[in-house]
Each structure stands twice: as structure tokens, then as C-alpha cells.
C-alpha positions, -999 to 999 in steps of 0.1 A, spaced: 135 -454 304 162 -446 330 177 -477 346 173 -464 382 136 -458 374 131 -493 360 148 -507 392 123 -488 414 93 -497 393 101 -534 398 93 -529 435 64 -504 431 46 -529 409 49 -557 435 39 -538 466 1 -544 461 6 -581 456 29 -583 486 4 -566 508 -25 -587 494 -5 -618 502 1 -607 537 -33 -591 546 -61 -604 524 -88 -622 543 -72 -618 577 -94 -611 606 -96 -577 622 -75 -593 651 -45 -591 627 -53 -560 607 -66 -535 634 -43 -538 664 -15 -512 666 15 -507 689 -2 -483 713 -13 -446 713 -4 -426 683 6 -457 663 -9 -472 632 -24 -506 625 -19 -525 592 -53 -512 582 -43 -476 589 -10 -481 570 -28 -494 540 -52 -464 541 -21 -441 543 -6 -458 512 -39 -453 493 -39 -416 502 -3 -413 490 -13 -428 457 -41 -403 453 -23 -371 464 14 -375 467 37 -393 443 23 -387 408 7 -354 416 40 -341 429 60 -356 400 37 -337 377 42 -305 395 80 -309 392 77 -318 355 52 -291 346 59 -262 370 92 -268 387 98 -247 417 71 -221 408 44 -242 424 52 -257 458 37 -291 467 5 -291 487 12 -304 522 5 -341 526 -21 -350 552 -5 -380 570 -37 -388 589 -63 -386 561 -67 -423 561 -85 -423 594 -115 -406 578 -112 -420 543 -109 -457 553 -139 -457 577 -164 -485 572 -142 -503 547 -128 -538 549 -91 -547 545 -100 -564 513 -117 -533 499 -86 -513 508 -63 -538 491 -83 -536 459 -83 -498 460 -46 -497 465 -39 -522 438 -60 -503 413 -44 -469 421 -9 -483 422 -12 -500 388 -26 -468 373 2 -447 388 29 -471 377 14 -469 342 15 -431 343 51 -431 356 62 -454 327 43 -433 302 64 -403 311 96 -420 298 117 -399 322 153 -393 313 183 -388 337 179 -351 331 142 -352 341 151 -369 374 173 -338 382 144 -314 379 133 -298 411 102 -289 430 95 -273 464 84 -295 493 65 -275 520 88 -287 548 120 -300 531 125 -273 505 141 -281 472 138 -318 461 145 -335 428 122 -358 408 147 -386 414 146 -381 451 108 -381 451 107 -414 431 134 -430 453 114 -420 484 83 -436 469 101 -469 466 116 -466 501 83 -455 516 67 -488 504 95 -508 520 93 -488 552 56 -495 555 58 -531 546 83 -535 574 61 -515 597 31 -538 590 52 -568 597 65 -553 629 31 -543 641 17 -578 634 47 -595 651 43 -573 682 12 -592 690 35 -621 699 62 -603 719 50 -616 752 42 -651 739 76 -661 724 93 -665 757 131 -665 756 132 -666 718 124 -629 719 162 -622 721 166 -638 686 137 -619 670 150 -585 660 115 -575 648 104 -576 685 134 -557 697 133 -525 677 
């Protein structure tokens, strides 16, 4: 397996446990607040990650590997989680995410992608030509982006409570 791919898989495998450690068993007071209109709560972000596991990363990789540029990717619905996560608990979402992610990492490993495979291209509906390597690097970075977003949203609940220490807390000053 390609070294870059192994490097990314290290993180992809750990994201479910990271989110579980941060969110499992927390009250809705932690998992449902957001930063205001048109922003997402940790609950919403987790739903978004689940939707990505179902419709984005592996399905798009398979399009690249099997059809290349002859079959553009389906557009990704960045708001599907609002309907799909209704009436579920944070613990249910964490379990769903973990199950989907472990399955997707297993699929990814089974493909035994080479450096040449990572150069293969597909067509993103907005971005145009993208490589398999870029897609997989984005998957890893997407996880880190949303882990940071969850931490920021949770920390924002304390932005008016930390007093003068706010100046030292970069997470509250972004």
C-alpha cells in the first residue's frame, strides 16, 4: 500500500474514537448548540460525517477507479444530515459513524492502491478534474476540519464566561 495512503488511514481509523471520546454521553446542552444562524452543532456535524461516509469518499473513489472522467460525481448534499439524523441520539450517530467508517477504511485498504492509482482522475461537479489522491487527502483533512469545528462550537459556549482569559484562547478568537 502507498505510504501516503497508510499515513492518511492512520487518522481515518481514529476519527470515530476521537469523536466518541469527545461526545459520547454528553447532554444535548453540549451537542445541540451551534454558533448562530446557518451554523452547525456537533450533532449536525456528526450527521454530515455520516452522510459523507455513505455517499462521498468511497463511492467517488470507486467512480474514479472504475469509470474515470466518463462519469462525473453526483453532487454532495451538504445538508442531508438535517433530515437523516432526526430523532436520533448522539450515541446512535456515533455508533453509525464508527460502523460506516470501519467498513470504508476496510474497503479502502482492500483496494491496495498504487501511486499510479492515486493519479487517476474523476470529475467533481463544481471543482472539475480531481485525482484519487486529492480525494483521499481531502477525506483526511475533512475529518480534521470537522473535529476542530466541533471543538470550536463547544468552546464558544464559554466565550462570555472566561473573562479576560479570552485573549489567550485562540479557539474563541477565530
